[in-house]
Phi, psi and omega in degrees: 000131181277136175260114182280343176105196185252141181225156171289313188224130172252127180249122181259115179120115182256036168273195187294323181290313179297317179296320180295319178293317180299317179297311182299313183296319179296323179286349178255016170095004179273148170276128193233139170242121178251126185238129176228129186280342174244214171276155175301133179068015183289335182269231187304324189288353173248008187234036181264185175278006175063040182236139164256105189217160181283339182085065183307318185287343179294340178298329179295336180259015175061032179269061187294323178297315180296316181296315180299313179299319181295319180294321177295314182294330178305315181281330174300314181290325178298324177284325186284330186216066184291351177277323182255352176241127180218151180297148176217135180266131182249135176255127181246095177297137182280125178239092192299336179287347177264294183229132179293154183300323182296324180292320178294317178300318179297315180299318180290326176299313178296320181299322179290333192246343185293326190254011180064046183306132178233322190264336188254148179291157181282171179279169179190168178277155178229137169267095186289346176288339182241327184291145180300334179295340180272351185304317182279355187269158176292154185300332182298337183258080184265346179240153178191186181222158176229142177211172185243141168217198181228150173261149179217145168278098190298315181295322179291327176302318178296310183299321179295324175293321177296316179301317182291322176300317179296317178301326182273004173109357179292147171268118184243128184230117171265168181051039180229120186256139172283120178270316178202158175215130179224148177284135184213102176061044177082011176216168177266134172254119187251136171249129186233157177219134174230102188064235179268357184267134178249149179213171179219158178205166177230146181214145179283340178210158185227138173241125176262098179240044188275004175062234181299343181260016186300324181285333173296318178292323176303316180295324180292330181267340184076009181252088185279132180277146175284343180269135186257156179258139174245119182270129180230130180270136172236129183241152182224153173244148172240127177230174168294148180294135188236026173210161177268150178102166183264000182285153172256171180232142174246115185252136178267130178272162180303332179265017173079002171284169181235152177229135177266139172237106191238146168299142186218122177050047173071304190256357190241170175236139177249124185239122177172169020226170173265168175226098185235125176305140185232137173226143181122191182280129178302334178296337185264008185295139179204154179290146176258156180302324180296328178290320176300313180298319181298312183292315180294321180298318181292317180300317182285345172293329183259323187262144180293317182232068179281171183287155173250180178301325181293342181271352182284119183268321181211157173225152170211152180228147176224160179250120179269126179268088186267153174289127182283098180264008176089001180295140180286320184270129181301326181285346180265354180295138182302142173262007177286168181247154176226156178244149171226113183259122177249109184213076176301153183307126177079000183253157178292139183278155167227129179250121180260133180253126178234130177086201181102170179214161185306317185302324188259012188299322184293317179291324175302316180299316178300315182292324178298317181288334172299320179293330182267354183307318181301335182270346180225068187296342181274002179303137178283169188293170175306145185215344192279342188299322181256009184266143175275155172273162182308128181089352186276349179274098187261019175067027179075008184275341193074167186294315183296321178294320178296316180299318179298317180294319179298316181294322181290328178284339182228067185296343179281349185276125178304145186303319183290330177288318177300317179298316179298316179296318180296317181293317185281322192243348181054227182295342177287351176300331177296323177293323179294315185280328179043243185262020181294135181238354181201167178299328180299331180289344179274355177083198185301137176259120183269353184114158174061024179083009179265118179247156183306318185299319181296317180298318179293324176299317181292324177292320185279326190248342188231024172062023177284120185242358179215164178299322178297322177304316182288309192282329189248336182245308179292329177223181172239034181298337181301336181292336186247001179266139171288163177305322180292319178294319179297315180299319179297318179294318181300316179298313181297313185293318179300319179295316178297319182293320177298317179297319185290330185265352178289000000 
């Protein structure tokens, strides 16, 4: 059995909340162990609607604190990671049978002003009968509104936090499961397993950020929270993009829920999400036929030539671990986060995280460490609000300026490949390209803009240990590979990975 050593803080769960807490804590001088039983971001944190947003609809539930915090964090993240977070304009066609126009105008006014907006344009009314944004919509939707939020590569946001935590000294372990944790003389004694290998570690404090598996970790620690988790499934469809322009759409459903239709990876559309109560193992989550019908039906209610079942290229579902606030309707359950601190006198603490959303992960991390401050009085001050994430320092050029400079330095690089590298890696694209002078220097091309060099870079620098890690989370190359190309890449990567780990 391997002894990993002693740590100040062990964080269980490598989704966005756990990665954010590990990064923040490492940057404040704590020795940190981050443990994820699958790949980083393999669960809920890679299966979102890919938005950094204030949560316009949360205003209806009077969640003003959450909306304000989300709006502030939206701009913090836009500054911290301009390569993976970018502004997006949303069109909200007016559907009077759902919400009256005055209510939408009031909501958008609050949305513009609650968070001290600086970087994004304000909201406004649209004449959809004349505006180009109305061209793909049915004639019945002649009025609408436009507002701004941001798009994010959710899985890469997690990975960048993990990378930064590692840079700051954290020990980060994927595919490592917590078997048990027990309090022993004022610290936690942890038993871990990675495949057939077992290890142990000790920590002065524990954070349970396991998301849908939070209650499994509670059972492993024996520290049961009085606050309960409510699991809700959200499903998405991916189709070819079926409208012109870079704008997204926010559609109101007959039961007052909303669905986003967003441009995705240049050529595709992302449609979602549903809100379905979920029971069972989060590993088994999958979209149901009724969800496909629901999403397609709503899109075709608004669009003249919306997608059919034959147009659906991919589907994915995720399980949201929400705080059970007693709401009857799954879509009305709060998206806010709560903490539960278990710290008997003289015993090592465990902080359980329930709920939360991608947009607020950084502030959640700050607040989590505030709760743990009494146990770690030597922690240095808050630091993440003005810090960039890896690749986010674009030299003051902005993303478009950075992309132009990258393309001019590498004129041999196809435009779509340069864009992909800039979006995924930001300033780290220089590390990826290094001394490459031609496409041949990037190695084997597997299709869809995926070259050997990028895959090896992800294995060496971003903890990618399987073909799925590369194709579905570190990148979205799976969208452009044929089944034969994907199979060929899987065989190659598995062989390379075996060689690398021997």
